[in-house]
mmCIF file of the N, C-alpha and C atoms, coordinates in Angstrom:
data_MODEL
# 
_entry.id   MODEL 
# 
loop_
_atom_site.group_PDB 
_atom_site.id 
_atom_site.type_symbol 
_atom_site.label_atom_id 
_atom_site.label_alt_id 
_atom_site.label_comp_id 
_atom_site.label_asym_id 
_atom_site.label_entity_id 
_atom_site.label_seq_id 
_atom_site.pdbx_PDB_ins_code 
_atom_site.Cartn_x 
_atom_site.Cartn_y 
_atom_site.Cartn_z 
_atom_site.occupancy 
_atom_site.B_iso_or_equiv 
_atom_site.pdbx_formal_charge 
_atom_site.auth_seq_id 
_atom_site.auth_comp_id 
_atom_site.auth_asym_id 
_atom_site.auth_atom_id 
_atom_site.pdbx_PDB_model_num 
ATOM 1   N N  . MET A 1 1  ? 147.570 96.722  109.861 1.00 0.00 ? 1  MET A N  1 
ATOM 2   C CA . MET A 1 1  ? 146.246 96.783  109.283 1.00 0.00 ? 1  MET A CA 1 
ATOM 3   C C  . MET A 1 1  ? 145.626 95.383  109.355 1.00 0.00 ? 1  MET A C  1 
ATOM 4   N N  . ALA A 1 2  ? 144.426 95.318  109.851 1.00 0.00 ? 2  ALA A N  1 
ATOM 5   C CA . ALA A 1 2  ? 143.723 94.043  109.965 1.00 0.00 ? 2  ALA A CA 1 
ATOM 6   C C  . ALA A 1 2  ? 143.124 93.650  108.617 1.00 0.00 ? 2  ALA A C  1 
ATOM 7   N N  . VAL A 1 3  ? 143.209 92.396  108.322 1.00 0.00 ? 3  VAL A N  1 
ATOM 8   C CA . VAL A 1 3  ? 142.618 91.871  107.087 1.00 0.00 ? 3  VAL A CA 1 
ATOM 9   C C  . VAL A 1 3  ? 141.425 91.011  107.483 1.00 0.00 ? 3  VAL A C  1 
ATOM 10  N N  . PHE A 1 4  ? 140.278 91.365  106.956 1.00 0.00 ? 4  PHE A N  1 
ATOM 11  C CA . PHE A 1 4  ? 139.060 90.622  107.254 1.00 0.00 ? 4  PHE A CA 1 
ATOM 12  C C  . PHE A 1 4  ? 138.813 89.611  106.148 1.00 0.00 ? 4  PHE A C  1 
ATOM 13  N N  . ASN A 1 5  ? 138.602 88.396  106.540 1.00 0.00 ? 5  ASN A N  1 
ATOM 14  C CA . ASN A 1 5  ? 138.358 87.335  105.571 1.00 0.00 ? 5  ASN A CA 1 
ATOM 15  C C  . ASN A 1 5  ? 136.874 86.974  105.616 1.00 0.00 ? 5  ASN A C  1 
ATOM 16  N N  . PHE A 1 6  ? 136.063 87.697  104.862 1.00 0.00 ? 6  PHE A N  1 
ATOM 17  C CA . PHE A 1 6  ? 134.643 87.386  104.816 1.00 0.00 ? 6  PHE A CA 1 
ATOM 18  C C  . PHE A 1 6  ? 134.225 87.136  103.377 1.00 0.00 ? 6  PHE A C  1 
ATOM 19  N N  . GLN A 1 7  ? 133.143 86.441  103.239 1.00 0.00 ? 7  GLN A N  1 
ATOM 20  C CA . GLN A 1 7  ? 132.663 86.020  101.928 1.00 0.00 ? 7  GLN A CA 1 
ATOM 21  C C  . GLN A 1 7  ? 131.976 87.183  101.227 1.00 0.00 ? 7  GLN A C  1 
ATOM 22  N N  . LYS A 1 8  ? 132.398 87.470  100.015 1.00 0.00 ? 8  LYS A N  1 
ATOM 23  C CA . LYS A 1 8  ? 131.799 88.530  99.213  1.00 0.00 ? 8  LYS A CA 1 
ATOM 24  C C  . LYS A 1 8  ? 130.885 87.889  98.173  1.00 0.00 ? 8  LYS A C  1 
ATOM 25  N N  . PRO A 1 9  ? 129.836 88.596  97.755  1.00 0.00 ? 9  PRO A N  1 
ATOM 26  C CA . PRO A 1 9  ? 128.936 88.025  96.747  1.00 0.00 ? 9  PRO A CA 1 
ATOM 27  C C  . PRO A 1 9  ? 129.678 87.782  95.435  1.00 0.00 ? 9  PRO A C  1 
ATOM 28  N N  . ASP A 1 10 ? 129.530 86.602  94.890  1.00 0.00 ? 10 ASP A N  1 
ATOM 29  C CA . ASP A 1 10 ? 130.151 86.314  93.604  1.00 0.00 ? 10 ASP A CA 1 
ATOM 30  C C  . ASP A 1 10 ? 129.140 86.321  92.466  1.00 0.00 ? 10 ASP A C  1 
ATOM 31  N N  . LYS A 1 11 ? 127.861 86.388  92.805  1.00 0.00 ? 11 LYS A N  1 
ATOM 32  C CA . LYS A 1 11 ? 126.815 86.447  91.787  1.00 0.00 ? 11 LYS A CA 1 
ATOM 33  C C  . LYS A 1 11 ? 125.868 87.599  92.096  1.00 0.00 ? 11 LYS A C  1 
ATOM 34  N N  . VAL A 1 12 ? 125.654 88.438  91.117  1.00 0.00 ? 12 VAL A N  1 
ATOM 35  C CA . VAL A 1 12 ? 124.633 89.480  91.190  1.00 0.00 ? 12 VAL A CA 1 
ATOM 36  C C  . VAL A 1 12 ? 123.730 89.247  89.990  1.00 0.00 ? 12 VAL A C  1 
ATOM 37  N N  . ILE A 1 13 ? 122.501 88.851  90.268  1.00 0.00 ? 13 ILE A N  1 
ATOM 38  C CA . ILE A 1 13 ? 121.567 88.462  89.214  1.00 0.00 ? 13 ILE A CA 1 
ATOM 39  C C  . ILE A 1 13 ? 120.392 89.435  89.206  1.00 0.00 ? 13 ILE A C  1 
ATOM 40  N N  . MET A 1 14 ? 120.069 89.978  88.025  1.00 0.00 ? 14 MET A N  1 
ATOM 41  C CA . MET A 1 14 ? 118.877 90.802  87.893  1.00 0.00 ? 14 MET A CA 1 
ATOM 42  C C  . MET A 1 14 ? 117.727 89.859  87.559  1.00 0.00 ? 14 MET A C  1 
ATOM 43  N N  . ILE A 1 15 ? 116.793 89.734  88.483  1.00 0.00 ? 15 ILE A N  1 
ATOM 44  C CA . ILE A 1 15 ? 115.682 88.803  88.324  1.00 0.00 ? 15 ILE A CA 1 
ATOM 45  C C  . ILE A 1 15 ? 114.584 89.396  87.452  1.00 0.00 ? 15 ILE A C  1 
ATOM 46  N N  . ASP A 1 16 ? 114.245 90.653  87.719  1.00 0.00 ? 16 ASP A N  1 
ATOM 47  C CA . ASP A 1 16 ? 113.135 91.289  87.017  1.00 0.00 ? 16 ASP A CA 1 
ATOM 48  C C  . ASP A 1 16 ? 113.403 92.779  86.976  1.00 0.00 ? 16 ASP A C  1 
ATOM 49  N N  . SER A 1 17 ? 113.002 93.440  85.906  1.00 0.00 ? 17 SER A N  1 
ATOM 50  C CA . SER A 1 17 ? 113.153 94.889  85.847  1.00 0.00 ? 17 SER A CA 1 
ATOM 51  C C  . SER A 1 17 ? 112.032 95.490  85.017  1.00 0.00 ? 17 SER A C  1 
ATOM 52  N N  . SER A 1 18 ? 111.675 96.683  85.391  1.00 0.00 ? 18 SER A N  1 
ATOM 53  C CA . SER A 1 18 ? 110.701 97.461  84.639  1.00 0.00 ? 18 SER A CA 1 
ATOM 54  C C  . SER A 1 18 ? 111.160 98.911  84.691  1.00 0.00 ? 18 SER A C  1 
ATOM 55  N N  . GLU A 1 19 ? 110.303 99.807  84.233  1.00 0.00 ? 19 GLU A N  1 
ATOM 56  C CA . GLU A 1 19 ? 110.690 101.212 84.190  1.00 0.00 ? 19 GLU A CA 1 
ATOM 57  C C  . GLU A 1 19 ? 110.916 101.793 85.584  1.00 0.00 ? 19 GLU A C  1 
ATOM 58  N N  . PHE A 1 20 ? 110.171 101.317 86.581  1.00 0.00 ? 20 PHE A N  1 
ATOM 59  C CA . PHE A 1 20 ? 110.221 101.922 87.904  1.00 0.00 ? 20 PHE A CA 1 
ATOM 60  C C  . PHE A 1 20 ? 110.748 101.015 89.003  1.00 0.00 ? 20 PHE A C  1 
ATOM 61  N N  . GLU A 1 21 ? 110.992 99.757  88.721  1.00 0.00 ? 21 GLU A N  1 
ATOM 62  C CA . GLU A 1 21 ? 111.469 98.871  89.779  1.00 0.00 ? 21 GLU A CA 1 
ATOM 63  C C  . GLU A 1 21 ? 112.338 97.767  89.198  1.00 0.00 ? 21 GLU A C  1 
ATOM 64  N N  . GLY A 1 22 ? 113.097 97.152  90.070  1.00 0.00 ? 22 GLY A N  1 
ATOM 65  C CA . GLY A 1 22 ? 113.939 96.037  89.668  1.00 0.00 ? 22 GLY A CA 1 
ATOM 66  C C  . GLY A 1 22 ? 114.148 95.105  90.840  1.00 0.00 ? 22 GLY A C  1 
ATOM 67  N N  . LYS A 1 23 ? 114.389 93.850  90.560  1.00 0.00 ? 23 LYS A N  1 
ATOM 68  C CA . LYS A 1 23 ? 114.661 92.855  91.594  1.00 0.00 ? 23 LYS A CA 1 
ATOM 69  C C  . LYS A 1 23 ? 116.025 92.247  91.305  1.00 0.00 ? 23 LYS A C  1 
ATOM 70  N N  . PHE A 1 24 ? 116.881 92.257  92.333  1.00 0.00 ? 24 PHE A N  1 
ATOM 71  C CA . PHE A 1 24 ? 118.229 91.741  92.206  1.00 0.00 ? 24 PHE A CA 1 
ATOM 72  C C  . PHE A 1 24 ? 118.472 90.686  93.270  1.00 0.00 ? 24 PHE A C  1 
ATOM 73  N N  . GLU A 1 25 ? 119.380 89.789  92.968  1.00 0.00 ? 25 GLU A N  1 
ATOM 74  C CA . GLU A 1 25 ? 119.754 88.752  93.927  1.00 0.00 ? 25 GLU A CA 1 
ATOM 75  C C  . GLU A 1 25 ? 121.274 88.769  94.069  1.00 0.00 ? 25 GLU A C  1 
ATOM 76  N N  . PHE A 1 26 ? 121.741 88.961  95.304  1.00 0.00 ? 26 PHE A N  1 
ATOM 77  C CA . PHE A 1 26 ? 123.165 88.933  95.621  1.00 0.00 ? 26 PHE A CA 1 
ATOM 78  C C  . PHE A 1 26 ? 123.410 87.690  96.453  1.00 0.00 ? 26 PHE A C  1 
ATOM 79  N N  . ARG A 1 27 ? 124.362 86.867  96.049  1.00 0.00 ? 27 ARG A N  1 
ATOM 80  C CA . ARG A 1 27 ? 124.660 85.710  96.881  1.00 0.00 ? 27 ARG A CA 1 
ATOM 81  C C  . ARG A 1 27 ? 126.050 85.204  96.600  1.00 0.00 ? 27 ARG A C  1 
ATOM 82  N N  . PRO A 1 28 ? 126.664 84.543  97.505  1.00 0.00 ? 28 PRO A N  1 
ATOM 83  C CA . PRO A 1 28 ? 126.277 84.343  98.903  1.00 0.00 ? 28 PRO A CA 1 
ATOM 84  C C  . PRO A 1 28 ? 126.711 85.534  99.754  1.00 0.00 ? 28 PRO A C  1 
ATOM 85  N N  . LEU A 1 29 ? 126.049 85.723  100.863 1.00 0.00 ? 29 LEU A N  1 
ATOM 86  C CA . LEU A 1 29 ? 126.406 86.755  101.836 1.00 0.00 ? 29 LEU A CA 1 
ATOM 87  C C  . LEU A 1 29 ? 126.615 86.101  103.194 1.00 0.00 ? 29 LEU A C  1 
ATOM 88  N N  . GLU A 1 30 ? 127.454 86.719  103.997 1.00 0.00 ? 30 GLU A N  1 
ATOM 89  C CA . GLU A 1 30 ? 127.638 86.257  105.372 1.00 0.00 ? 30 GLU A CA 1 
ATOM 90  C C  . GLU A 1 30 ? 126.339 86.493  106.139 1.00 0.00 ? 30 GLU A C  1 
ATOM 91  N N  . PRO A 1 31 ? 126.082 85.726  107.185 1.00 0.00 ? 31 PRO A N  1 
ATOM 92  C CA . PRO A 1 31 ? 124.879 85.943  107.993 1.00 0.00 ? 31 PRO A CA 1 
ATOM 93  C C  . PRO A 1 31 ? 124.830 87.375  108.535 1.00 0.00 ? 31 PRO A C  1 
ATOM 94  N N  . GLY A 1 32 ? 123.688 88.026  108.349 1.00 0.00 ? 32 GLY A N  1 
ATOM 95  C CA . GLY A 1 32 ? 123.503 89.389  108.832 1.00 0.00 ? 32 GLY A CA 1 
ATOM 96  C C  . GLY A 1 32 ? 123.802 90.466  107.810 1.00 0.00 ? 32 GLY A C  1 
ATOM 97  N N  . TYR A 1 33 ? 124.496 90.137  106.734 1.00 0.00 ? 33 TYR A N  1 
ATOM 98  C CA . TYR A 1 33 ? 124.855 91.143  105.748 1.00 0.00 ? 33 TYR A CA 1 
ATOM 99  C C  . TYR A 1 33 ? 123.687 91.525  104.843 1.00 0.00 ? 33 TYR A C  1 
ATOM 100 N N  . GLY A 1 34 ? 122.706 90.670  104.697 1.00 0.00 ? 34 GLY A N  1 
ATOM 101 C CA . GLY A 1 34 ? 121.540 91.019  103.890 1.00 0.00 ? 34 GLY A CA 1 
ATOM 102 C C  . GLY A 1 34 ? 120.813 92.217  104.466 1.00 0.00 ? 34 GLY A C  1 
ATOM 103 N N  . LEU A 1 35 ? 120.659 92.237  105.772 1.00 0.00 ? 35 LEU A N  1 
ATOM 104 C CA . LEU A 1 35 ? 120.021 93.367  106.444 1.00 0.00 ? 35 LEU A CA 1 
ATOM 105 C C  . LEU A 1 35 ? 120.862 94.627  106.292 1.00 0.00 ? 35 LEU A C  1 
ATOM 106 N N  . THR A 1 36 ? 122.174 94.496  106.405 1.00 0.00 ? 36 THR A N  1 
ATOM 107 C CA . THR A 1 36 ? 123.076 95.640  106.261 1.00 0.00 ? 36 THR A CA 1 
ATOM 108 C C  . THR A 1 36 ? 122.997 96.228  104.859 1.00 0.00 ? 36 THR A C  1 
ATOM 109 N N  . VAL A 1 37 ? 123.045 95.392  103.853 1.00 0.00 ? 37 VAL A N  1 
ATOM 110 C CA . VAL A 1 37 ? 122.965 95.859  102.467 1.00 0.00 ? 37 VAL A CA 1 
ATOM 111 C C  . VAL A 1 37 ? 121.592 96.458  102.190 1.00 0.00 ? 37 VAL A C  1 
ATOM 112 N N  . GLY A 1 38 ? 120.536 95.828  102.694 1.00 0.00 ? 38 GLY A N  1 
ATOM 113 C CA . GLY A 1 38 ? 119.180 96.341  102.494 1.00 0.00 ? 38 GLY A CA 1 
ATOM 114 C C  . GLY A 1 38 ? 118.986 97.716  103.101 1.00 0.00 ? 38 GLY A C  1 
ATOM 115 N N  . ASN A 1 39 ? 119.488 97.925  104.311 1.00 0.00 ? 39 ASN A N  1 
ATOM 116 C CA . ASN A 1 39 ? 119.369 99.239  104.954 1.00 0.00 ? 39 ASN A CA 1 
ATOM 117 C C  . ASN A 1 39 ? 120.162 100.298 104.200 1.00 0.00 ? 39 ASN A C  1 
ATOM 118 N N  . ALA A 1 40 ? 121.348 99.955  103.722 1.00 0.00 ? 40 ALA A N  1 
ATOM 119 C CA . ALA A 1 40 ? 122.151 100.911 102.961 1.00 0.00 ? 40 ALA A CA 1 
ATOM 120 C C  . ALA A 1 40 ? 121.443 101.305 101.667 1.00 0.00 ? 40 ALA A C  1 
ATOM 121 N N  . LEU A 1 41 ? 120.895 100.333 100.954 1.00 0.00 ? 41 LEU A N  1 
ATOM 122 C CA . LEU A 1 41 ? 120.165 100.639 99.719  1.00 0.00 ? 41 LEU A CA 1 
ATOM 123 C C  . LEU A 1 41 ? 118.932 101.491 99.993  1.00 0.00 ? 41 LEU A C  1 
ATOM 124 N N  . ARG A 1 42 ? 118.210 101.179 101.060 1.00 0.00 ? 42 ARG A N  1 
ATOM 125 C CA . ARG A 1 42 ? 117.022 101.954 101.409 1.00 0.00 ? 42 ARG A CA 1 
ATOM 126 C C  . ARG A 1 42 ? 117.388 103.408 101.687 1.00 0.00 ? 42 ARG A C  1 
ATOM 127 N N  . ARG A 1 43 ? 118.466 103.633 102.427 1.00 0.00 ? 43 ARG A N  1 
ATOM 128 C CA . ARG A 1 43 ? 118.872 104.999 102.759 1.00 0.00 ? 43 ARG A CA 1 
ATOM 129 C C  . ARG A 1 43 ? 119.298 105.777 101.514 1.00 0.00 ? 43 ARG A C  1 
ATOM 130 N N  . VAL A 1 44 ? 120.010 105.119 100.614 1.00 0.00 ? 44 VAL A N  1 
ATOM 131 C CA . VAL A 1 44 ? 120.442 105.784 99.383  1.00 0.00 ? 44 VAL A CA 1 
ATOM 132 C C  . VAL A 1 44 ? 119.240 106.141 98.524  1.00 0.00 ? 44 VAL A C  1 
ATOM 133 N N  . LEU A 1 45 ? 118.305 105.207 98.384  1.00 0.00 ? 45 LEU A N  1 
ATOM 134 C CA . LEU A 1 45 ? 117.132 105.471 97.549  1.00 0.00 ? 45 LEU A CA 1 
ATOM 135 C C  . LEU A 1 45 ? 116.245 106.556 98.142  1.00 0.00 ? 45 LEU A C  1 
ATOM 136 N N  . LEU A 1 46 ? 116.081 106.563 99.466  1.00 0.00 ? 46 LEU A N  1 
ATOM 137 C CA . LEU A 1 46 ? 115.261 107.599 100.092 1.00 0.00 ? 46 LEU A CA 1 
ATOM 138 C C  . LEU A 1 46 ? 115.912 108.972 99.994  1.00 0.00 ? 46 LEU A C  1 
ATOM 139 N N  . SER A 1 47 ? 117.229 109.027 100.037 1.00 0.00 ? 47 SER A N  1 
ATOM 140 C CA . SER A 1 47 ? 117.907 110.324 99.958  1.00 0.00 ? 47 SER A CA 1 
ATOM 141 C C  . SER A 1 47 ? 117.836 110.916 98.554  1.00 0.00 ? 47 SER A C  1 
ATOM 142 N N  . SER A 1 48 ? 117.540 110.097 97.560  1.00 0.00 ? 48 SER A N  1 
ATOM 143 C CA . SER A 1 48 ? 117.476 110.604 96.191  1.00 0.00 ? 48 SER A CA 1 
ATOM 144 C C  . SER A 1 48 ? 116.070 111.057 95.792  1.00 0.00 ? 48 SER A C  1 
ATOM 145 N N  . LEU A 1 49 ? 115.118 111.015 96.711  1.00 0.00 ? 49 LEU A N  1 
ATOM 146 C CA . LEU A 1 49 ? 113.759 111.473 96.398  1.00 0.00 ? 49 LEU A CA 1 
ATOM 147 C C  . LEU A 1 49 ? 113.687 112.972 96.301  1.00 0.00 ? 49 LEU A C  1 
# 
């Protein structure tokens, strides 16, 4: 089994929240992972409509 040594976010900060929206900050991420996480969140949120 291969073991991948990549950096995982150690801080998840809620910047702002309201009844219908929220802003979160995940850091640090490896280069390119922000887009990956963003697409996954978008797909999950759209599927729950």
